[in-house]
C-alpha positions in Angstrom: -18.5 23.1 -13.0 -21.5 22.2 -10.5 -23.4 25.4 -10.9 -25.2 27.4 -13.3 -24.1 31.0 -13.6 -26.7 33.7 -14.3 -25.7 37.3 -15.2 -28.2 39.2 -13.1 -27.2 42.7 -14.8 -28.7 41.5 -18.0 -32.6 41.5 -18.7 -32.7 38.1 -20.0 -31.0 36.4 -17.0 -29.0 34.6 -19.5 -27.7 31.2 -18.1 -24.1 30.1 -18.4 -23.9 26.3 -18.6 -20.9 24.7 -16.8 -20.8 21.1 -17.9 -19.0 18.1 -16.4 -15.7 18.0 -17.9 -14.4 14.8 -19.9 -11.1 15.0 -18.1 -9.3 13.7 -15.0 -10.7 15.7 -12.1 -9.6 15.8 -8.4 -11.7 17.2 -5.6 -10.8 17.8 -1.9 -13.5 18.7 0.6 -13.9 17.9 4.2 -17.0 16.0 5.7 -20.1 18.1 5.2 -18.6 20.2 2.5 -21.1 18.7 0.1 -18.8 16.5 -2.1 -21.5 13.7 -2.3 -24.4 16.1 -3.0 -22.5 18.6 -5.2 -20.0 16.4 -7.0 -20.7 12.7 -6.9 -24.4 12.6 -7.6 -23.9 15.1 -10.4 -21.6 12.9 -12.2 -23.8 10.0 -11.4 -26.7 11.8 -13.2 -24.6 13.4 -16.0 -22.6 10.6 -17.2 -23.8 7.8 -19.5 -21.6 5.0 -18.3 -20.1 5.4 -14.8 -18.9 3.3 -11.9 -18.7 5.1 -8.7 -16.8 3.6 -5.5 -18.4 5.3 -2.4 -15.7 4.8 0.2 -17.8 6.0 3.1 -20.8 3.4 2.5 -23.4 5.9 3.4 -26.8 4.2 3.2 -28.6 7.4 2.3 -26.1 7.9 -0.8 -26.7 4.4 -2.0 -30.3 4.6 -1.7 -30.6 8.1 -3.6 -28.1 6.6 -6.3 -30.8 3.8 -7.0 -33.7 6.1 -7.2 -31.9 8.5 -9.5 -31.0 5.7 -11.9 -33.1 2.5 -11.7 -30.9 0.7 -14.3 -27.8 0.8 -11.8 -26.1 -2.2 -10.3 -25.5 -1.5 -6.7 -22.6 -3.5 -5.0 -21.3 -3.9 -1.4 -19.2 -6.4 0.5 -22.3 -8.7 0.7 -22.9 -8.7 -3.0 -22.6 -11.9 -5.2 -19.6 -10.9 -7.2 -16.6 -13.0 -8.8 -13.9 -10.5 -8.9 -11.5 -12.9 -10.4 -13.6 -13.9 -13.4 -12.3 -13.0 -16.8 -8.7 -12.4 -15.5 -5.7 -14.4 -16.6 -3.3 -16.1 -14.1 -1.0 -13.3 -14.3 -3.6 -10.6 -13.9 -5.2 -12.4 -10.8 -1.8 -12.5 -9.2 -1.3 -8.7 -9.7 -4.8 -7.8 -8.6 -4.7 -9.8 -5.3 -1.1 -8.7 -4.4 -1.6 -4.9 -5.1 -5.0 -4.9 -3.4 -3.8 -6.8 -0.1 -0.6 -4.9 -0.1 -1.4 -1.4 -0.6 1.6 0.3 0.8 5.4 0.3 0.5 6.6 -2.1 3.0 9.8 -2.9 4.9 12.5 -5.5 3.7 11.2 -8.2 6.1 7.7 -7.9 4.7 8.9 -7.5 1.2 10.3 -11.1 1.8 7.1 -12.4 2.9 5.1 -10.7 0.1 7.6 -12.0 -2.6 7.3 -15.6 -1.0 3.6 -15.4 -1.2 3.6 -14.0 -4.8 5.6 -17.0 -6.0 3.3 -19.4 -4.2 0.3 -17.7 -5.7 1.7 -17.7 -9.3 2.6 -21.6 -9.0 -1.0 -22.7 -7.8 -2.8 -20.6 -10.4 -1.5 -22.6 -13.2 -3.3 -25.7 -11.9 -6.8 -24.2 -10.7 -9.6 -24.2 -13.0 -12.0 -21.3 -12.6 -10.0 -19.7 -9.6 -11.9 -18.4 -6.6 -10.5 -17.0 -3.4 -11.6 -20.3 -1.4 -9.8 -22.5 -4.2 -6.6 -20.4 -3.9 -6.7 -20.5 -0.1 -7.0 -24.2 0.0 -4.2 -24.8 -2.6 -1.9 -22.8 -0.6 -1.9 -25.1 2.4 1.6 -26.8 2.6 0.1 -30.3 2.1 -1.9 -29.1 -1.0 0.8 -27.3 -2.7 3.3 -30.2 -2.2 0.7 -32.6 -3.7 0.2 -30.1 -6.8 4.0 -30.0 -7.1 4.4 -33.8 -7.0 1.6 -34.3 -9.7 3.0 -31.8 -12.0 6.7 -32.0 -11.7 7.2 -34.0 -14.6 5.8 -31.4 -16.8 8.1 -28.4 -15.4 11.2 -26.9 -16.7 14.0 -26.9 -14.6 13.6 -23.3 -13.7 10.0 -24.0 -12.6 11.1 -27.1 -10.6 13.6 -24.8 -8.8 11.3 -22.3 -7.9 8.3 -24.5 -6.9 10.6 -27.0 -5.3 12.1 -24.2 -3.1 8.5 -23.4 -2.1 7.4 -26.7 -1.1 10.4 -27.8 0.7 10.9 -24.8 2.7 10.6 -25.7 6.3 9.4 -22.3 7.3 6.7 -22.4 4.5 3.8 -22.1 6.8 5.1 -19.2 8.8 6.2 -17.3 5.6 2.7 -17.7 3.9 0.7 -17.0 7.1 0.4 -13.3 6.7 -0.8 -13.5 3.1 -3.5 -16.3 4.4 -4.6 -13.8 6.7 -5.1 -11.0 4.6 -7.0 -13.4 2.1 -9.3 -14.9 4.8 -12.1 -12.3 4.6 -12.6 -13.1 0.9 -12.3 -16.8 1.6 -15.0 -16.9 4.3 -17.4 -14.7 2.3 -19.5 -17.0 0.2 -20.6 -14.3 -2.0 -17.2 -13.9 -3.5 -16.6 -17.7 -4.3 -19.5 -18.4 -6.8 -18.3 -19.6 -10.0 -21.5 -18.6 -11.7 -21.4 -15.0 -10.3 -20.2 -12.2 -12.7 -17.5 -9.8 -12.3 -18.3 -6.0 -12.5 -19.4 -4.7 -15.7 -17.8 -1.4 -16.5 -19.9 -0.8 -19.6 -22.8 -0.6 -17.2 -23.7 1.7 -14.3 -22.2 0.8 -11.1 -22.4 2.0 -7.5 -20.1 0.3 -5.2 -20.9 1.1 -1.5 -18.0 0.3 0.9 -17.4 1.3 4.5 -14.0 2.5 5.4 -12.6 -0.5 7.2 -9.5 -2.8 5.9 -11.4 -5.6 4.2 -13.7 -3.2 2.2 -11.0 -0.9 1.1 -9.2 -3.8 -0.3 -12.4 -4.7 -2.2 -12.4 -1.1 -3.5 -8.8 -1.7 -4.7 -9.9 -4.8 -6.2 -12.4 -3.0 -8.5 -10.0 -0.3 -9.5 -7.5 -3.0 -10.5 -10.3 -4.9 -12.3 -10.7 -1.7 -14.5 -6.7 -1.2 -15.1 -6.2 -4.8 -16.2 -9.4 -5.3 -18.3 -10.2 -1.8 -20.0 -7.2 -2.1 -22.6 -9.0 -5.2 -24.0 -12.6 -3.4 -23.6 -12.2 -0.4 -25.9 -15.8 -0.3 -27.1 -17.0 2.2 -24.5 -15.9 5.0 -22.6 -16.4 5.1 -18.8 -16.3 7.6 -15.8 -14.6 6.2 -12.6 -15.2 8.1 -9.5 -13.6 7.3 -6.3 -15.0 8.9 -3.2 -12.4 8.8 -0.1 -9.6 7.8 -2.6 -6.8 8.5 0.2 -8.1 5.4 1.9 -8.1 3.4 -1.2 -4.7 4.5 -2.7 -2.1 1.9 -3.1 1.5 1.7 -4.3 0.7 0.9 -7.8 -2.2 3.7 -8.0 0.2 5.8 -10.3 -0.2 3.0 -12.9 -4.0 3.9 -13.0 -3.4 7.3 -13.7 -0.7 7.0 -16.3 -2.2 3.8 -18.1 -5.8 4.5 -18.4 -5.7 7.9 -20.3 -5.6 6.1 -23.5 -8.0 3.5 -22.8 -11.1 5.8 -22.8 -11.4 6.1 -18.8 -12.0 9.5 -17.2 -11.0 9.5 -13.4 -12.8 11.7 -10.8 -11.1 11.4 -7.6 -12.4 12.7 -4.1 -10.8 13.0 -0.7 -11.1 15.2 2.5 -8.1 17.3 2.1 -4.8 17.8 0.4 -2.9 16.9 3.7 -5.1 13.9 4.1 -4.1 12.6 0.9 -0.2 13.0 0.9 0.0 11.2 4.4 0.0 8.3 2.1 2.7 9.0 -0.5 3.8 12.5 -1.5 5.4 11.4 -4.7 2.0 9.5 -5.5 0.1 12.7 -4.8 2.3 14.9 -6.9 1.5 12.2 -9.7 -2.4 12.6 -9.1 -2.2 16.3 -9.1 -0.1 16.5 -12.3 -2.4 14.3 -14.2 -5.6 15.9 -13.1 -6.6 18.7 -15.3 -9.3 19.8 -13.1 -8.6 20.6 -9.6 -11.3 21.8 -7.0 -11.1 22.6 -3.4 -13.9 22.9 -1.3 -13.9 23.5 2.5 -11.1 21.8 4.1 -8.2 22.4 6.7 -5.8 25.2 5.9 -2.5 23.2 6.3 -1.6 23.1 2.5 -3.3 26.4 1.5 0.3 27.7 0.1 0.6 24.7 -1.9 -3.0 25.0 -3.1 -2.5 28.4 -4.2 0.6 27.3 -6.4 -1.5 24.8 -8.0 -3.6 27.7 -9.5 -0.7 29.8 -10.3 -1.6 32.5 -8.1 -2.9 33.4 -4.5 -6.1 32.0 -3.7 -8.7 34.9 -3.9 -11.5 35.2 -1.0 -14.5 36.8 -2.4 -16.6 39.1 -0.3 -20.3 38.0 -0.8 -23.8 38.0 0.6 -26.1 35.2 0.3 -29.4 36.3 -1.0 -31.3 33.6 0.5 -30.7 29.9 1.6 -31.8 28.1 -1.5 -28.2 28.2 -3.1 -28.4 31.6 -5.0 -25.3 33.9 -4.2 -24.3 37.3 -5.1 -20.6 37.8 -5.9 -19.1 41.3 -5.5 -17.4 42.9 -8.5 -13.8 41.6 -9.4 -11.4 41.9 -12.3 -10.8 38.2 -12.2 -12.7 36.1 -14.8 -11.9 32.9 -13.2 -13.8 32.4 -10.3 -12.7 30.0 -7.4 -15.4 30.6 -4.9 -14.0 30.0 -1.4 -16.1 28.7 1.8 -16.2 32.2 3.2 -18.6 33.5 0.5 -21.0 30.7 1.6 -21.1 31.0 5.3 -24.9 31.5 5.4 -25.7 28.6 3.1 -26.0 25.0 4.1 -23.3 22.2 3.6 -23.7 20.8 0.3 -23.9 24.3 -1.4 -20.5 25.4 -0.5 -18.5 25.1 -4.1 -18.5 26.4 -7.4 -16.1 27.3 -10.3 -17.0 29.5 -12.8 -15.5 31.4 -15.9 -17.6 34.4 -16.5 -16.9 36.6 -19.5 -16.9 40.2 -18.9 -16.3 42.4 -15.8 -19.7 42.1 -14.2 -21.0 44.0 -11.2 -23.1 41.0 -10.0 -23.1 37.4 -10.8 -25.3 34.8 -9.3 -24.6 31.1 -9.0 -27.7 28.8 -8.7 -26.3 25.3 -7.5 -27.4 22.2 -9.4 -27.6 20.4 -6.0 -29.3 17.0 -5.6 -31.2 17.0 -2.2 -29.9 13.9 -0.8 -32.7 13.6 1.7 -35.2 13.0 -1.0 
């Protein structure tokens, strides 16, 4: 996938091109295994329309991305972006709730979340050009009571019962406080509350650089939700969405992403450190990810789930005995009857991180196959 294979036994040294697949892909590899250099930046170069969410927020990776593609939009937590623009009231509710409440929660927490959801739905009916700041202010008890008083005459009986139950509840402030706390980072950030600012344009080239902290992870989820909610209405382009460190961005409704977007001209590429790292979140959700990803690649990682990994391929993982010919990324592979080569880290012990992975399908039972990596030197 990320290598050029050369048949060294032939005089013409014919190259076998291994292209980036137009199918859902999942990649596992621990820090230093070369995911950014060997995977992320290759998709960045190779895909015409792409949005990458870099969950590590590496400055070097962000700078390299800009150098490789001048036309790219680079976003981070300080960027001027209106994440609510272009969304309906229902879509804004779904985006905010799914992004701020990523995991399955307890019964008690479920009540608070449901209460906040009802309040959010109510106030959004009466806010023009909603921003996080406008939403936050409207949710204060005095303000939501004022909205109720102004618009009660236009409400149906059902709407009156629901809204009245909210504003007349003596514990309103306590029930809504947890939601207000989660919303606060977006309220205080001026860059998220500019009416004139645009939302992310998925028909362009975008790199979103986020550090692995709670608030920035929730922004990553908002980007993902934007794609899920908007793409069915924007079918005039194909897009590749790469999510680096997706285990930290996963949320309870993530399975909707996998199931819904396949028919909406979206290709997903998901990367994280290890299989065990991903299923600490939600075993059932991980199974959905794996079953819907036609391409599964495993780089250097912990060996906790090796048995499960081997089952995914339908056979035992085969460790090649190999020698590195030099330190530039060319590798000799010893003779094998198998034609589907999954190269394990043991074969790359003499090579630097970032050159530690390849999958190639080679025709013929060759005595020697060389792999020359299509690797981006991130330092440059």
